[in-house]
C-alpha positions as CSV (number, residue, x, y, z in Angstrom):
1,M,0.2,0.0,0.2
2,P,1.2,3.6,-0.7
3,K,2.3,5.4,2.3
4,Y,1.9,9.2,3.3
5,L,3.1,11.4,5.3
6,I,0.4,13.5,7.4
7,Q,1.1,16.6,9.4
8,G,-1.7,18.2,11.2
9,S,-2.4,21.4,13.4
10,Y,-5.2,22.6,15.6
11,T,-7.0,26.0,16.1
12,A,-7.0,26.4,19.9
13,E,-10.4,24.5,20.1
14,G,-8.7,21.9,18.7
15,T,-6.3,22.4,21.3
16,K,-8.1,23.1,24.2
17,G,-9.5,19.1,23.3
18,V,-6.5,17.5,23.2
19,R,-5.9,19.1,26.9
20,K,-9.0,17.6,28.2
21,D,-8.9,14.6,26.5
22,G,-5.0,13.7,26.0
23,G,-2.6,12.5,23.3
24,S,-3.8,8.7,23.5
25,K,-7.4,9.2,23.3
26,R,-6.2,11.9,19.8
27,R,-4.0,8.9,18.3
28,Q,-7.1,6.3,18.8
29,V,-9.3,8.7,17.0
30,A,-6.9,8.7,14.2
31,E,-6.5,4.8,14.4
32,A,-10.3,4.8,13.9
33,L,-10.8,7.5,11.1
34,M,-8.1,5.1,9.2
35,K,-9.5,1.9,9.8
36,E,-12.5,3.6,8.4
37,A,-11.0,4.8,5.2
38,G,-9.5,1.1,4.8
39,A,-5.6,2.4,6.0
40,R,-3.3,1.9,8.7
41,L,-1.4,4.6,11.3
42,E,1.9,3.6,10.9
43,A,3.2,5.7,13.2
44,F,2.2,8.8,14.9
45,Y,3.6,11.4,17.3
46,F,2.8,15.6,18.2
47,T,5.5,17.9,17.4
48,F,6.4,21.2,18.5
49,G,6.1,24.4,15.9
50,D,3.8,25.0,13.3
51,T,2.7,21.4,12.7
52,D,1.3,19.6,16.0
53,F,1.0,16.4,15.2
54,V,2.3,13.6,12.6
55,G,1.5,10.6,11.2
56,V,2.5,7.9,8.5
57,V,-0.1,6.0,7.2
58,D,-0.6,3.3,5.1
59,A,-3.4,3.7,2.6
60,P,-4.6,1.6,-0.1
61,D,-5.2,4.7,-2.6
62,N,-5.8,8.6,-2.6
63,V,-8.8,8.9,-2.6
64,S,-8.9,7.1,0.6
65,I,-6.7,9.2,1.9
66,A,-8.5,12.3,0.3
67,A,-11.9,11.1,2.1
68,M,-10.3,11.2,5.5
69,S,-8.6,14.4,4.7
70,L,-11.6,16.5,4.2
71,A,-13.0,14.7,6.9
72,V,-10.5,15.7,9.1
73,N,-9.8,19.7,7.8
74,S,-13.8,20.0,7.4
75,S,-14.4,20.0,11.3
76,A,-12.5,23.4,11.6
77,V,-10.3,22.2,14.4
78,T,-7.7,20.6,12.8
79,S,-5.8,20.8,9.3
80,L,-4.4,18.4,7.9
81,R,-1.2,18.2,5.0
82,T,-0.5,15.3,3.3
83,T,2.1,14.3,1.6
84,P,2.9,11.0,-0.4
85,L,5.6,8.8,0.7
86,L,8.6,7.1,-2.2
87,T,10.3,4.1,-1.1
88,P,14.0,4.1,-2.4
89,E,13.0,1.4,-4.7
90,E,10.7,3.5,-6.1
91,M,13.1,6.4,-6.5
92,D,15.0,3.8,-8.6
93,A,12.6,3.6,-10.9
94,A,11.6,7.0,-11.3
95,A,15.5,8.1,-11.7
96,K,15.8,5.6,-14.8
97,K,12.3,6.8,-16.1
98,Q,13.4,8.9,-18.9
99,V,11.9,12.6,-19.6
100,T,12.4,15.8,-21.0
101,Y,12.1,18.9,-19.2
102,R,13.4,22.3,-21.0
103,G,13.4,24.8,-18.2
104,P,11.9,28.9,-18.3
105,G,14.4,30.4,-20.5
106,Q,16.9,27.6,-21.8
């Protein structure tokens, strides 16, 4: 299954919810959401700075991840950014695939 890096930030209201319920509860909610979307939460961590948490997710396809992202982002208390992750072998294949590109002004 493809892997995705999920980065999230809470609004002030979302942060209040984390303080009330705790971090383990948020991880449980994330695991249940992934399961419902047909995905699996591989890792979940809280962070400092602009990003409040990160997760690594195995998902069957982009549609499943997009459905999950729509559900979370529409809550108005959490904002997600999703990045597809490639394995080293996938990067090897990409490096071997020849495509032509001409940069601006070249």
